[in-house]
Backbone atoms as SQL, in Angstrom:
CREATE TABLE atoms (id INTEGER PRIMARY KEY, chain TEXT, resi INTEGER, resn TEXT, atom TEXT, x REAL, y REAL, z REAL);
INSERT INTO atoms VALUES
  (1, 'A', 1, 'MET', 'N', 9.549, -1.135, 12.716),
  (2, 'A', 1, 'MET', 'CA', 9.872, -1.991, 11.603),
  (3, 'A', 1, 'MET', 'C', 9.010, -3.241, 11.703),
  (4, 'A', 2, 'ILE', 'N', 8.505, -3.658, 10.565),
  (5, 'A', 2, 'ILE', 'CA', 7.709, -4.885, 10.543),
  (6, 'A', 2, 'ILE', 'C', 8.517, -5.989, 9.877),
  (7, 'A', 3, 'PHE', 'N', 8.182, -7.218, 10.215),
  (8, 'A', 3, 'PHE', 'CA', 8.873, -8.360, 9.639),
  (9, 'A', 3, 'PHE', 'C', 7.842, -9.359, 9.153),
  (10, 'A', 4, 'PHE', 'N', 7.971, -9.785, 7.908),
  (11, 'A', 4, 'PHE', 'CA', 7.140, -10.831, 7.329),
  (12, 'A', 4, 'PHE', 'C', 8.054, -11.799, 6.598),
  (13, 'A', 5, 'GLU', 'N', 7.776, -13.067, 6.705),
  (14, 'A', 5, 'GLU', 'CA', 8.435, -14.029, 5.823),
  (15, 'A', 5, 'GLU', 'C', 7.570, -14.131, 4.584),
  (16, 'A', 6, 'THR', 'N', 8.192, -13.935, 3.430),
  (17, 'A', 6, 'THR', 'CA', 7.459, -13.948, 2.166),
  (18, 'A', 6, 'THR', 'C', 8.118, -14.911, 1.197),
  (19, 'A', 7, 'SER', 'N', 7.425, -15.180, 0.109),
  (20, 'A', 7, 'SER', 'CA', 7.979, -16.021, -0.945),
  (21, 'A', 7, 'SER', 'C', 7.688, -15.383, -2.295),
  (22, 'A', 8, 'ALA', 'N', 8.737, -15.047, -3.012),
  (23, 'A', 8, 'ALA', 'CA', 8.557, -14.532, -4.372),
  (24, 'A', 8, 'ALA', 'C', 8.089, -15.647, -5.296),
  (25, 'A', 9, 'LYS', 'N', 8.451, -16.874, -4.971),
  (26, 'A', 9, 'LYS', 'CA', 8.072, -18.008, -5.811),
  (27, 'A', 9, 'LYS', 'C', 6.577, -18.287, -5.729),
  (28, 'A', 10, 'THR', 'N', 6.036, -18.346, -4.516),
  (29, 'A', 10, 'THR', 'CA', 4.619, -18.680, -4.353),
  (30, 'A', 10, 'THR', 'C', 3.746, -17.445, -4.157),
  (31, 'A', 11, 'GLY', 'N', 4.350, -16.312, -3.827),
  (32, 'A', 11, 'GLY', 'CA', 3.603, -15.098, -3.560),
  (33, 'A', 11, 'GLY', 'C', 3.049, -15.035, -2.147),
  (34, 'A', 12, 'GLN', 'N', 3.424, -15.992, -1.314),
  (35, 'A', 12, 'GLN', 'CA', 2.908, -16.036, 0.055),
  (36, 'A', 12, 'GLN', 'C', 3.303, -14.780, 0.818),
  (37, 'A', 13, 'ASN', 'N', 2.319, -14.132, 1.417),
  (38, 'A', 13, 'ASN', 'CA', 2.456, -12.950, 2.270),
  (39, 'A', 13, 'ASN', 'C', 2.937, -11.690, 1.554),
  (40, 'A', 14, 'VAL', 'N', 3.058, -11.695, 0.242),
  (41, 'A', 14, 'VAL', 'CA', 3.535, -10.508, -0.461),
  (42, 'A', 14, 'VAL', 'C', 2.510, -9.379, -0.351),
  (43, 'A', 15, 'ASN', 'N', 1.247, -9.656, -0.653),
  (44, 'A', 15, 'ASN', 'CA', 0.206, -8.619, -0.528),
  (45, 'A', 15, 'ASN', 'C', 0.065, -8.153, 0.906),
  (46, 'A', 16, 'GLU', 'N', 0.176, -9.088, 1.850),
  (47, 'A', 16, 'GLU', 'CA', 0.019, -8.746, 3.260),
  (48, 'A', 16, 'GLU', 'C', 1.054, -7.731, 3.726),
  (49, 'A', 17, 'VAL', 'N', 2.279, -7.817, 3.218),
  (50, 'A', 17, 'VAL', 'CA', 3.329, -6.861, 3.587),
  (51, 'A', 17, 'VAL', 'C', 2.920, -5.445, 3.183),
  (52, 'A', 18, 'PHE', 'N', 2.436, -5.296, 1.962),
  (53, 'A', 18, 'PHE', 'CA', 2.054, -3.976, 1.477),
  (54, 'A', 18, 'PHE', 'C', 0.809, -3.458, 2.200),
  (55, 'A', 19, 'ILE', 'N', -0.144, -4.332, 2.457),
  (56, 'A', 19, 'ILE', 'CA', -1.351, -3.920, 3.167),
  (57, 'A', 19, 'ILE', 'C', -1.013, -3.488, 4.581),
  (58, 'A', 20, 'LYS', 'N', -0.188, -4.264, 5.289),
  (59, 'A', 20, 'LYS', 'CA', 0.211, -3.919, 6.655),
  (60, 'A', 20, 'LYS', 'C', 0.974, -2.596, 6.670),
  (61, 'A', 21, 'SER', 'N', 1.892, -2.409, 5.728),
  (62, 'A', 21, 'SER', 'CA', 2.660, -1.163, 5.657),
  (63, 'A', 21, 'SER', 'C', 1.745, 0.033, 5.422),
  (64, 'A', 22, 'ALA', 'N', 0.813, -0.106, 4.478),
  (65, 'A', 22, 'ALA', 'CA', -0.115, 0.985, 4.180),
  (66, 'A', 22, 'ALA', 'C', -0.999, 1.295, 5.383),
  (67, 'A', 23, 'ASN', 'N', -1.466, 0.262, 6.071),
  (68, 'A', 23, 'ASN', 'CA', -2.293, 0.483, 7.264),
  (69, 'A', 23, 'ASN', 'C', -1.505, 1.179, 8.362),
  (70, 'A', 24, 'ASP', 'N', -0.242, 0.783, 8.556),
  (71, 'A', 24, 'ASP', 'CA', 0.591, 1.433, 9.575),
  (72, 'A', 24, 'ASP', 'C', 0.836, 2.903, 9.240),
  (73, 'A', 25, 'ILE', 'N', 1.100, 3.188, 7.976),
  (74, 'A', 25, 'ILE', 'CA', 1.310, 4.576, 7.545),
  (75, 'A', 25, 'ILE', 'C', 0.034, 5.378, 7.757),
  (76, 'A', 26, 'ASP', 'N', -1.117, 4.794, 7.404),
  (77, 'A', 26, 'ASP', 'CA', -2.391, 5.479, 7.590),
  (78, 'A', 26, 'ASP', 'C', -2.639, 5.797, 9.064),
  (79, 'A', 27, 'LYS', 'N', -2.383, 4.850, 9.951),
  (80, 'A', 27, 'LYS', 'CA', -2.557, 5.094, 11.393),
  (81, 'A', 27, 'LYS', 'C', -1.618, 6.192, 11.874),
  (82, 'A', 28, 'ASN', 'N', -0.371, 6.188, 11.387),
  (83, 'A', 28, 'ASN', 'CA', 0.576, 7.231, 11.776),
  (84, 'A', 28, 'ASN', 'C', 0.130, 8.604, 11.278),
  (85, 'A', 29, 'ILE', 'N', -0.464, 8.663, 10.092),
  (86, 'A', 29, 'ILE', 'CA', -0.985, 9.932, 9.574),
  (87, 'A', 29, 'ILE', 'C', -2.126, 10.415, 10.462),
  (88, 'A', 30, 'GLU', 'N', -3.039, 9.506, 10.819),
  (89, 'A', 30, 'GLU', 'CA', -4.166, 9.881, 11.687),
  (90, 'A', 30, 'GLU', 'C', -3.679, 10.388, 13.045),
  (91, 'A', 31, 'ASN', 'N', -2.572, 9.847, 13.541),
  (92, 'A', 31, 'ASN', 'CA', -2.033, 10.244, 14.845),
  (93, 'A', 31, 'ASN', 'C', -1.034, 11.398, 14.743),
  (94, 'A', 32, 'ASN', 'N', -0.971, 12.046, 13.559),
  (95, 'A', 32, 'ASN', 'CA', -0.072, 13.188, 13.322),
  (96, 'A', 32, 'ASN', 'C', 1.391, 12.862, 13.626),
  (97, 'A', 33, 'PHE', 'N', 1.799, 11.641, 13.311),
  (98, 'A', 33, 'PHE', 'CA', 3.181, 11.230, 13.519),
  (99, 'A', 33, 'PHE', 'C', 4.119, 11.909, 12.516),
  (100, 'A', 34, 'TYR', 'N', 3.621, 12.168, 11.315),
  (101, 'A', 34, 'TYR', 'CA', 4.420, 12.779, 10.258),
  (102, 'A', 34, 'TYR', 'C', 4.081, 14.258, 10.131),
  (103, 'A', 35, 'ASP', 'N', 5.070, 15.067, 9.753),
  (104, 'A', 35, 'ASP', 'CA', 4.843, 16.473, 9.437),
  (105, 'A', 35, 'ASP', 'C', 4.580, 16.569, 7.934),
  (106, 'A', 36, 'LEU', 'N', 3.317, 16.467, 7.562),
  (107, 'A', 36, 'LEU', 'CA', 2.954, 16.444, 6.142),
  (108, 'A', 36, 'LEU', 'C', 3.133, 17.794, 5.464),
  (109, 'A', 37, 'GLU', 'N', 3.185, 18.866, 6.226),
  (110, 'A', 37, 'GLU', 'CA', 3.330, 20.202, 5.649),
  (111, 'A', 37, 'GLU', 'C', 4.749, 20.473, 5.163),
  (112, 'A', 38, 'SER', 'N', 5.753, 19.842, 5.782),
  (113, 'A', 38, 'SER', 'CA', 7.144, 20.128, 5.435),
  (114, 'A', 38, 'SER', 'C', 7.572, 19.487, 4.119),
  (115, 'A', 39, 'GLY', 'N', 6.939, 18.390, 3.741),
  (116, 'A', 39, 'GLY', 'CA', 7.337, 17.681, 2.527),
  (117, 'A', 39, 'GLY', 'C', 8.566, 16.817, 2.705),
  (118, 'A', 40, 'ASN', 'N', 9.091, 16.715, 3.919),
  (119, 'A', 40, 'ASN', 'CA', 10.307, 15.945, 4.172),
  (120, 'A', 40, 'ASN', 'C', 10.051, 14.492, 4.540),
  (121, 'A', 41, 'CYS', 'N', 8.808, 14.102, 4.755),
  (122, 'A', 41, 'CYS', 'CA', 8.518, 12.739, 5.198),
  (123, 'A', 41, 'CYS', 'C', 8.313, 11.772, 4.038),
  (124, 'A', 42, 'GLY', 'N', 8.203, 12.270, 2.818),
  (125, 'A', 42, 'GLY', 'CA', 8.018, 11.403, 1.663),
  (126, 'A', 42, 'GLY', 'C', 6.576, 11.006, 1.416),
  (127, 'A', 43, 'ILE', 'N', 5.659, 11.604, 2.166),
  (128, 'A', 43, 'ILE', 'CA', 4.237, 11.312, 2.016),
  (129, 'A', 43, 'ILE', 'C', 3.547, 12.562, 1.507),
  (130, 'A', 44, 'GLN', 'N', 2.741, 12.400, 0.455),
  (131, 'A', 44, 'GLN', 'CA', 2.008, 13.527, -0.094),
  (132, 'A', 44, 'GLN', 'C', 0.537, 13.380, 0.215),
  (133, 'A', 45, 'LYS', 'N', -0.103, 14.485, 0.562),
  (134, 'A', 45, 'LYS', 'CA', -1.546, 14.476, 0.799),
  (135, 'A', 45, 'LYS', 'C', -2.262, 14.423, -0.530),
  (136, 'A', 46, 'GLY', 'N', -3.381, 13.731, -0.551),
  (137, 'A', 46, 'GLY', 'CA', -4.187, 13.651, -1.755),
  (138, 'A', 46, 'GLY', 'C', -5.440, 12.855, -1.479),
  (139, 'A', 47, 'LEU', 'N', -6.280, 12.765, -2.468),
  (140, 'A', 47, 'LEU', 'CA', -7.519, 12.023, -2.348),
  (141, 'A', 47, 'LEU', 'C', -7.325, 10.611, -2.866),
  (142, 'A', 48, 'VAL', 'N', -7.972, 9.668, -2.224),
  (143, 'A', 48, 'VAL', 'CA', -7.971, 8.291, -2.715),
  (144, 'A', 48, 'VAL', 'C', -8.967, 8.238, -3.848),
  (145, 'A', 49, 'SER', 'N', -8.501, 7.813, -5.024),
  (146, 'A', 49, 'SER', 'CA', -9.378, 7.858, -6.188),
  (147, 'A', 49, 'SER', 'C', -10.044, 6.529, -6.493),
  (148, 'A', 50, 'LYS', 'N', -9.433, 5.416, -6.059),
  (149, 'A', 50, 'LYS', 'CA', -9.991, 4.107, -6.392),
  (150, 'A', 50, 'LYS', 'C', -9.794, 3.155, -5.233),
  (151, 'A', 51, 'ASN', 'N', -10.721, 2.223, -5.101),
  (152, 'A', 51, 'ASN', 'CA', -10.582, 1.136, -4.148),
  (153, 'A', 51, 'ASN', 'C', -9.992, -0.041, -4.918),
  (154, 'A', 52, 'ILE', 'N', -8.732, -0.363, -4.675),
  (155, 'A', 52, 'ILE', 'CA', -8.032, -1.394, -5.435),
  (156, 'A', 52, 'ILE', 'C', -8.078, -2.703, -4.665),
  (157, 'A', 53, 'ASN', 'N', -8.562, -3.756, -5.303),
  (158, 'A', 53, 'ASN', 'CA', -8.611, -5.081, -4.717),
  (159, 'A', 53, 'ASN', 'C', -7.299, -5.794, -5.005),
  (160, 'A', 54, 'LEU', 'N', -6.571, -6.180, -3.959),
  (161, 'A', 54, 'LEU', 'CA', -5.264, -6.799, -4.133),
  (162, 'A', 54, 'LEU', 'C', -5.309, -8.313, -4.173),
  (163, 'A', 55, 'SER', 'N', -6.491, -8.911, -4.166),
  (164, 'A', 55, 'SER', 'CA', -6.541, -10.368, -4.187),
  (165, 'A', 55, 'SER', 'C', -6.021, -10.864, -5.526),
  (166, 'A', 56, 'SER', 'N', -5.257, -11.933, -5.489),
  (167, 'A', 56, 'SER', 'CA', -4.609, -12.436, -6.699),
  (168, 'A', 56, 'SER', 'C', -5.613, -12.978, -7.701),
  (169, 'A', 57, 'ASN', 'N', -6.829, -13.299, -7.274),
  (170, 'A', 57, 'ASN', 'CA', -7.835, -13.848, -8.182),
  (171, 'A', 57, 'ASN', 'C', -8.340, -12.822, -9.185),
  (172, 'A', 58, 'ASN', 'N', -8.302, -11.540, -8.839),
  (173, 'A', 58, 'ASN', 'CA', -8.890, -10.509, -9.695),
  (174, 'A', 58, 'ASN', 'C', -7.863, -9.689, -10.450),
  (175, 'A', 59, 'ASN', 'N', -6.584, -9.979, -10.330),
  (176, 'A', 59, 'ASN', 'CA', -5.558, -9.142, -10.955),
  (177, 'A', 59, 'ASN', 'C', -5.116, -9.709, -12.294),
  (178, 'A', 60, 'THR', 'N', -5.908, -9.475, -13.318),
  (179, 'A', 60, 'THR', 'CA', -5.489, -9.842, -14.663),
  (180, 'A', 60, 'THR', 'C', -4.635, -8.710, -15.205),
  (181, 'A', 61, 'ASN', 'N', -3.948, -8.955, -16.298),
  (182, 'A', 61, 'ASN', 'CA', -3.120, -7.903, -16.901),
  (183, 'A', 61, 'ASN', 'C', -3.966, -6.693, -17.283),
  (184, 'A', 62, 'ALA', 'N', -5.195, -6.922, -17.749),
  (185, 'A', 62, 'ALA', 'CA', -6.071, -5.808, -18.120),
  (186, 'A', 62, 'ALA', 'C', -6.412, -4.980, -16.899),
  (187, 'A', 63, 'ASN', 'N', -6.712, -5.636, -15.773),
  (188, 'A', 63, 'ASN', 'CA', -7.026, -4.904, -14.549),
  (189, 'A', 63, 'ASN', 'C', -5.833, -4.120, -14.062),
  (190, 'A', 64, 'LYS', 'N', -4.649, -4.703, -14.106),
  (191, 'A', 64, 'LYS', 'CA', -3.444, -4.010, -13.648),
  (192, 'A', 64, 'LYS', 'C', -3.220, -2.752, -14.469),
  (193, 'A', 65, 'LYS', 'N', -3.359, -2.844, -15.783),
  (194, 'A', 65, 'LYS', 'CA', -3.138, -1.681, -16.626),
  (195, 'A', 65, 'LYS', 'C', -4.198, -0.626, -16.344),
  (196, 'A', 66, 'ARG', 'N', -5.439, -1.032, -16.188),
  (197, 'A', 66, 'ARG', 'CA', -6.534, -0.100, -15.954),
  (198, 'A', 66, 'ARG', 'C', -6.346, 0.620, -14.625),
  (199, 'A', 67, 'LEU', 'N', -5.871, -0.094, -13.587),
  (200, 'A', 67, 'LEU', 'CA', -5.736, 0.508, -12.270),
  (201, 'A', 67, 'LEU', 'C', -4.530, 1.439, -12.163),
  (202, 'A', 68, 'CYS', 'N', -3.525, 1.193, -12.960),
  (203, 'A', 68, 'CYS', 'CA', -2.320, 1.996, -12.797),
  (204, 'A', 68, 'CYS', 'C', -2.334, 3.260, -13.646),
  (205, 'A', 69, 'CYS', 'N', -3.188, 3.352, -14.646),
  (206, 'A', 69, 'CYS', 'CA', -3.119, 4.468, -15.596),
  (207, 'A', 69, 'CYS', 'C', -4.365, 5.297, -15.635);
């Protein structure tokens, strides 16, 4: 379990929580921690289709819509 102090008001550490979680999941996948064949771990195999920049400076509403759809 990871712990971060975050702020919904200022956005402090919000992106970092998701980045850290994704990196931890990726490392666990590389180390075969999850049984991806069973479908019981909640993780699906697939290809990464886009490199998404999470910096708050580049996330306009147009970018958010374009990246999600």
